[in-house]
TIFI-838470 format. One record per residue (C-alpha): x, y, z. Coordinates in pm, whole numbers, plus 50000, padded with zeros to 5 digits. Layout:
XYZ
...
***
This chain:
897099221041687
900619201941682
902929213442003
905359231541735
902689258441607
902279287541862
899179287442035
898549329842049
898909351642347
895379338742495
894429361442854
892289333542931
895439310542950
897679333843113
895099349743363
897549336043642
900719347943503
899299382743474
898149381943794
901899378443915
903149402643672
900749423143819
901249420644176
905069417444093
905099452143947
902069466744182
899789472043862
895779457043840
895569425643642
894299444743366
897119470643321
898889439943175
898029440642794
898559413442538
896919432942262
901009450042237
902659414642269
904409402541944
903329370341784
906409355741758
907159355242095
903929330442182
904779297842285
904109265442200
902199242442428
905729227742399
907379254042514
904989264642820
905439221942893
908929228242907
908829260943119
906099246643384
909079216043411
912399238243398
910659263443685
909649227443879
913199216343884
914579251043993
912129252944321
910679214844350
907879208344496
908489199544911
906049209145176
904549235544926
904129235644579
906869238944317
907939265844071
906019248343814
902559241543994
902219281344096
902819291043754
906229307643763
906919293043399
904029307743227
905109344643437
908419340543297
907319335842976
905109367742999
907989390943188
910049381842819
907129389442616
906749421842730
910789431742742
910659436743117
913739430843402
915959438743071
915199410842904
915289433742543
918819440942592
920949428242305
923709405542351
927529407542248
927589375242117
925199373241776
926529345741663
926409324041942
922699332341964
921829339841575
918839316541510
916829331241799
917319372341751
914849396941738
915459427041511
916649450541784
919439424941900
917949402342172
917169368242205
913929350842256
914589330342547
912359303242516
913129292342214
916689292342303
915759275942600
913799247942431
916709243342155
919749239942398
918219218842625
917079196542356
920529196842174
921749182742546
919349158042571
920489145142264
916449145942176
913449157242324
914599168042703
911059166742800
911269123442736
914339123242851
913579102843263
913319130643594
917369120143714
918559131043361
916439161743306
918129177943607
921069167743572
921199188443246
919369221143382
922039219343639
924899219743365
923519245443244
923099265843482
926669259743619
928059269943251
925569303343296
926899312743638
930449299643579
931629339943514
929889375443551
930589378943209
928559353343033
925309366542816
923649326742890
920339338642877
919689312643135
920189336043394
917179358743312
915369330143280
916639314843622
916099352043785
912709354243646
911249317943723
912469325644157
911369361544108
907509342843985
907809318844254
908029341744529
905799368544400
903109337844478
900899329744732
902759294444775
905629308944743
905039347644920
903199335145253
904069298845263
907789293345176
909679322345283
911099326645644
910039358245809
911939370046144
910119394546248
913189400946490
916419396546335
918889405146590
922699411046537
923689409446169
925509379245982
926629382945677
927219351345577
924949323045716
925609287145609
922819268145474
921509234045432
919909221445161
916259222645217
916649255745436
913999279745352
914839308545225
914249340645432
912229371545319
914479397445329
916929379945101
915349349044941
916879360944525
919819338144745
917809304744677
920549280744498
919409258544199
917079229444325
***
């Protein structure tokens, strides 16, 4: 099967991601339905590889596995296909995302990301070297978060990658730092590169 062809929603391929989704929602894994998913949202093998690589760039391997290694990419794909986390909210700027719109006006995030990164790379994003891939994604990230009003689909994708990672066993039990006796309240603590996120506020993790 060619990389450009959808692989279909095969439960065996997404069992790890389904377990993370179930854990994040407080549901049994069996409750994560596959039969109701739109086949148009089924990722190609290239898209799954892309999401794994992008996830790994967002949270790289350190003393613990990176986000791509723990399945955060598939987690994001599955959550987006289910339309969770307000990912089916219609966009206002329909012209900018016209080729990726569903009938309800929402964006097919993964298809958009694949196209956007390939355009920035001037070809296949995955074919670029690691340094260039990181730079391209970093530029996209900076643009997406430059304004609160931005509708960039990257915001939802990144948020789900982070959620998927810190829902996983390595992310939740090994990477997060838990302070059982927090002491005084410090609303704004300086962080250095490599500092581990505190479990009370892991959503504040910066890109890379």
